[in-house]
N, C-alpha and C positions, 0 to 999 in steps of 0.2 A: 530639513534635508529634501523635501518635496519640492519646494521653490527652487533648490539647486539643482535638480536633475534635468539633464537635457536629453531628451528622447533621441534627438537626431544622432548623437554621439554616444549613447547608453553610458554617460558619465556624470559625476558631480563636478559643477563649477564653484570650486570654492576660493576665498580670498588668497589662499596659498598657492592655487593651481588646480588643474584638472586631476581627479582621481577617478578610478573606476573599481568594481569589485573583481577580484581574480579567484580562480579556484583555490589559491593557498588561504585567501579570506575566508571562504566557505570552509575549508578544512579546519580553520582555527575557531571559527565562531560556532561551527555546528559539531565538531570534534568527530567529523566523516572521513573515511579513506577518500584520496583523489587518484590512488593507484590502485588497480586490481581487476577483475573482469568487468568488461564493459557490456558484453551482448550474451546472449543465450545461444546454445547450439542446435535448437529446435524451432520447428515451425508452429505457429499457434493456430490450428484450423478450428473449425466448428466443434469437432467431437472432443478435441483436446481442452478447448474452453470450457464446455460442458464438465468435463472430467476434473478440471482443476475446482470449479465453484462446486461441485458434488463432494469431492474428496477432501479438499483442503478448509472448505468453508461450510461444509455441512449443509449446503442449499438444498431443499427437495429436487429432484429430478425435473419435475415441470416448471419449476421456478427457473430452474438454470438454463433449460432450454429456451424459454421465453426471454431471458435475459440476452443470450447469445444470438438468437435469431433476430431480435429487434434491433441490436447495437452492435453487431459483430463481437469482435474479441474484446468486450468490455463488460462492464456492470455499471448500472445506474448508482450514484450516489445515494438515492433514496433507499434502493434495494439493499446495498451494502449496510447502510446505517441502520437499517430495520434488522439485517441479519446480526449484526453486532450487538444491537440492544438485545436481541433474542438470547443470543449464546450467553451475554454477560448477566442476564437475570436468570437464565437456568443455571450458571454456574453460583450465582449467590444464593438462589434457592437450594441447591445441594449443599452447600457449606453451612446453612442454617441448621440443617438437620443432622443427626447421629446418621454418619454414612455407613450402609451395609456394603458389603462387597460390590453388589450390582452398582450402586450410586458411585462408588470410588472408580468402577471401571467406566462408567458414564462421564463423571468428571474428568478422567485421564482422556478420553476422546474429545471432549468438548473445550477443555482450557486451551489447547494448542490452535485449535479453529477461531477462538475468540480472540487470542493474540495475534494470529495471521490477519483476521478482520480488521482489527484495530491498526496494525501496521500498513495495511493496505490503504486503509482511509488516510492515515498519517502520509504516506509515501505518494499515493496516487492524487489525492485532492488538496493537501496543504502545502507539501513541498514542492511537488512536480507536477501541477494541474495542468489539464490541457484547456484550450481557449474556450471550450463550451461550458465548463465546470459543472456539468450534467452527468457525464460519465467517467469511470476510471478504468483505465486499460489494463487488461489482465497480463500484459507482459509484465507488469510489476510483480504479479503473482509468482512469474517465473523466478524471481529474485528472492523472495520471501518464503517460498514453499518449504525449503530446508533450512529450519532456524539455526542449525548448527553451521551451515557454511554460509551465513548471512554476511559474515565480515570477510568475504574474500571477493565483493563486490565493490567497484570503484563508485560510490555514491556520490562523491563531489562532482566527478566527470559527467555523470548522469545528468 
């Protein structure tokens, strides 16, 4: 397929004719919506970006400030991957023990952050990567911060 891809026309040239990938193809292959919300209603400034990292991904405040000030409304792939690994290891460690009430509360706090970090890695780095492949836009965090409403977004159109 790589040999049949033509960059100029963004299509494949096959013996039966020229074809391209459509939103319907994306919806069928990835089983994601191509209709729904496309944008967020709020601006993503410095303070809001820091708040997203601290609140939803449990970044320490100083790390969150460093990420946002250096790279704008984004987080580096390395920092997000490290955060995900940390949260996942913490979840696994808590699950290995007999859980006290305090540990159960900690697990309820960490588990959603771990899922959101994974989803942000998947969406921002694998599916909808930017050109530099070093940073992940926090605009994606606006779409995944409320996991109950994640199905209202038009992921195929994004």
